[in-house]
C-alpha positions in Angstrom: -0.1 -0.1 0.0 1.5 3.5 -1.2 1.5 5.9 1.8 1.3 8.8 -0.8 -2.1 7.3 -2.3 -3.5 7.0 1.1 -2.9 10.6 1.6 -4.4 11.8 -1.5 -7.5 9.7 -1.1 -7.8 11.1 2.5 -7.0 14.3 1.3 -9.9 14.2 -1.7 -12.6 13.3 1.2 -11.3 16.1 3.2 -11.6 18.6 0.4 -15.1 17.3 -0.7 -17.3 17.1 2.4 -20.5 15.4 1.9 -23.9 16.0 4.0 -23.2 12.8 6.3 -20.6 10.0 6.6 -20.8 6.7 8.2 -18.0 4.7 9.3 -18.0 0.9 8.7 -14.9 -0.9 10.0 -12.5 1.2 7.5 -14.9 2.0 5.0 -16.6 5.5 4.8 -20.3 5.6 3.5 -20.8 9.1 2.5 -24.5 10.6 1.9 -25.2 13.7 0.1 -28.7 13.9 -1.0 -28.0 12.3 -4.2 -25.8 15.2 -5.4 -22.5 13.6 -7.1 -21.0 10.5 -7.4 -17.8 11.4 -5.5 -20.0 12.5 -2.3 -22.6 9.6 -2.4 -20.4 6.4 -2.4 -18.6 3.9 -0.2 -14.9 4.5 0.2 -13.3 1.4 1.4 -10.2 3.3 2.8 -8.8 0.1 4.7 -9.1 -2.9 2.4 -8.1 -6.3 2.7 -10.2 -8.6 0.2 -10.9 -11.0 3.0 -13.9 -13.2 2.7 -16.3 -10.9 4.7 -16.1 -8.5 1.9 -19.3 -9.8 0.4 -21.1 -9.0 3.7 -19.5 -5.7 3.8 -20.9 -4.9 0.4 -24.5 -5.8 1.3 -24.1 -3.9 4.7 -23.4 -0.7 2.4 -25.9 -1.1 0.0 -28.4 -1.4 2.3 -27.6 1.6 4.3 -27.6 3.9 0.8 -30.8 2.4 -0.2 -32.5 3.2 3.1 -31.1 6.9 2.4 -32.7 6.9 -0.9 -29.3 6.4 -2.7 -28.2 3.9 -5.5 -25.4 1.7 -4.4 -22.3 3.2 -5.4 -18.5 2.3 -4.7 -15.4 4.4 -5.3 -12.7 1.8 -6.4 -9.2 2.8 -6.3 -7.3 -0.4 -7.8 -3.8 0.6 -6.3 -5.4 0.1 -2.9 -8.4 -2.4 -3.3 -6.9 -5.0 -5.5 -9.9 -7.3 -6.8 -12.8 -5.2 -5.4 -13.7 -4.0 -8.9 -14.2 -7.6 -10.2 -16.2 -8.6 -7.2 -18.7 -5.6 -7.7 -18.9 -6.4 -11.4 -19.8 -10.1 -10.6 -22.4 -8.5 -8.3 -23.8 -6.6 -11.3 -22.1 -3.5 -10.9 -21.0 -1.2 -13.5 -18.3 1.2 -14.3 -19.9 4.7 -14.7 -16.8 6.9 -14.2 -13.0 6.9 -14.4 -11.2 9.9 -12.9 -7.2 10.7 -13.2 -5.2 11.7 -10.2 -2.4 14.1 -11.4 0.2 15.2 -9.3 3.3 17.6 -9.7 6.1 18.9 -7.5 6.0 22.4 -6.7 8.1 25.1 -7.9 8.2 28.7 -7.9 5.0 30.0 -9.6 4.8 32.6 -12.2 1.2 34.2 -11.9 -0.7 35.8 -14.9 -0.9 39.4 -14.2 -3.1 40.0 -17.1 -5.9 38.7 -15.4 -7.8 40.2 -12.5 -7.6 37.6 -9.2 -9.5 37.7 -6.0 -8.8 35.2 -3.6 -10.8 34.5 -0.1 -10.2 32.1 2.9 -13.7 31.8 3.3 -16.1 31.8 0.3 -18.7 34.6 0.4 -22.2 34.7 -1.3 -21.0 36.1 -4.6 -18.1 33.2 -5.1 -20.7 30.6 -3.9 -23.2 31.9 -6.4 -20.6 32.1 -9.4 -19.1 28.5 -8.6 -23.0 27.3 -8.8 -23.5 29.0 -11.8 -20.4 28.1 -13.5 -21.0 24.4 -12.6 -24.0 24.4 -14.4 -26.5 24.2 -11.5 -29.8 25.4 -11.9 -32.2 23.6 -9.2 -32.6 25.4 -5.9 -32.0 22.3 -3.9 -28.8 21.4 -5.6 -27.5 24.8 -5.4 -28.0 24.8 -1.7 -26.3 21.6 -1.1 -23.3 22.7 -3.4 -22.6 25.8 -1.3 -23.2 24.0 2.1 -20.5 21.2 1.0 -18.0 24.0 0.1 -18.7 26.0 3.4 -17.9 22.9 5.3 -14.7 22.2 4.2 -12.4 22.3 7.6 -8.9 21.8 6.7 -6.7 24.8 4.8 -8.3 26.5 1.9 -8.6 29.2 -0.6 -11.5 30.1 -3.1 -10.3 32.0 -6.1 -12.2 33.7 -8.8 -11.3 35.6 -11.9 -12.9 38.8 -12.8 -13.5 40.6 -15.9 -15.3 43.9 -15.9 -17.8 43.4 -12.9 -18.4 39.6 -13.8 -17.1 36.3 -12.1 -15.8 34.5 -15.2 -14.0 31.8 -13.5 -13.4 30.2 -10.4 -11.8 27.4 -8.3 -10.7 26.5 -5.0 -7.7 24.8 -3.3 -6.8 22.9 0.0 -3.9 22.3 1.6 -2.9 19.4 4.1 0.2 17.4 5.2 2.7 19.3 2.4 -0.1 18.7 -0.7 -2.2 21.6 -2.3 -5.4 20.0 -4.2 -7.3 21.8 -6.9 -10.6 21.6 -7.1 -13.6 22.3 -9.1 -12.2 24.6 -11.7 -14.7 26.4 -14.0 -14.3 29.0 -16.7 -17.4 30.8 -18.6 -17.4 29.1 -22.1 -17.1 32.7 -23.6 -13.9 33.0 -21.8 -12.1 30.0 -22.6 -8.7 29.5 -23.9 -7.7 33.0 -22.4 -5.4 32.0 -20.0 -8.1 32.0 -17.0 -8.0 28.5 -15.9 -4.2 28.8 -15.6 -4.4 31.8 -13.9 -6.9 30.3 -11.3 -4.3 27.2 -10.7 -1.4 29.3 -10.7 -3.2 31.3 -7.6 -3.9 27.9 -6.0 -0.5 26.6 -6.3 1.0 29.8 -5.0 -1.4 29.5 -1.8 -0.4 26.2 -1.3 3.6 27.3 -1.5 2.7 29.8 1.1 1.4 27.3 3.3 4.6 25.0 2.8 2.9 22.3 0.4 5.6 20.7 -1.7 3.3 18.6 -3.9 0.2 19.6 -6.0 -2.5 17.2 -7.2 -5.9 17.5 -8.8 -8.7 15.1 -10.1 -10.1 15.2 -13.5 -12.5 13.2 -15.6 -10.3 10.9 -18.1 -12.6 11.7 -20.9 -12.2 15.6 -20.2 -9.1 15.4 -22.6 -9.0 19.2 -22.9 -8.4 19.2 -19.0 -6.1 16.4 -19.3 -3.9 18.7 -21.8 -4.1 21.9 -19.7 -3.1 20.3 -16.6 -0.2 18.0 -18.4 1.2 21.5 -19.9 1.5 22.7 -16.4 3.4 20.0 -15.7 1.4 17.4 -14.1 1.3 13.7 -14.6 -1.3 10.9 -13.8 -0.2 9.3 -10.4 -3.2 6.7 -10.5 -6.8 6.3 -11.6 -10.1 5.6 -9.4 -13.5 4.6 -10.9 -16.8 4.4 -9.6 -19.1 1.4 -9.7 -22.8 1.7 -9.6 -25.9 -1.0 -9.6 -28.9 0.5 -11.3 -31.8 1.1 -8.6 -35.5 1.5 -10.0 -36.1 4.2 -7.7 -32.8 6.2 -6.9 -30.0 8.0 -9.3 -27.2 10.3 -8.6 -27.1 13.8 -10.3 -23.6 14.2 -10.9 -22.2 17.5 -11.8 
């Protein structure tokens, strides 16, 4: 088991809070009112692959369904060898694969042409922009989205790019144990390919350096080739991947952003 992978997996959970969490002997069941796979899933942080795995899966399924959620597991193959095959044998399917990319932090040269504002605590303006740029329109989902971000407990910075009086891009970063993570980077479609996303990332990385971080990491959907190309250009390399496995349910589904 790689200590760095375990550290980043824990940091991701801390950086993306869920509405509720239940601990089950080393497995974390995250419950977030159906909003996003990453916050509504089982995360087996401590996985041994022993014979009781089927019983633990069943217990998790019952807990998720009792909270009106379909069964979803987050599987990191490098940490949970064989779990994906077990889930596939139980009629689960891979619905999403995410790359975890990492780079060693060096000095950061920020883009002075883009007006940037950084906040330690997200204000209503930033939260509204984040929800809008994420494409959220339903009031209940916006409320959950904003509450999740407000509940982040580790060191964090919330960054926005401004043109005129409009917030055209935003993202946030978290720092713990020498790593800075970049999350939820969104740029208005009309302002893409103008260096705004890079400027937001640079501001988050600069914050990380100020907090003594030595490495940076981020997560990105494996199919988002434009984002993968941007991060690769910035010096990030793929460290590992994880996937979400779900068993379809006739009544409940996840709304993913």
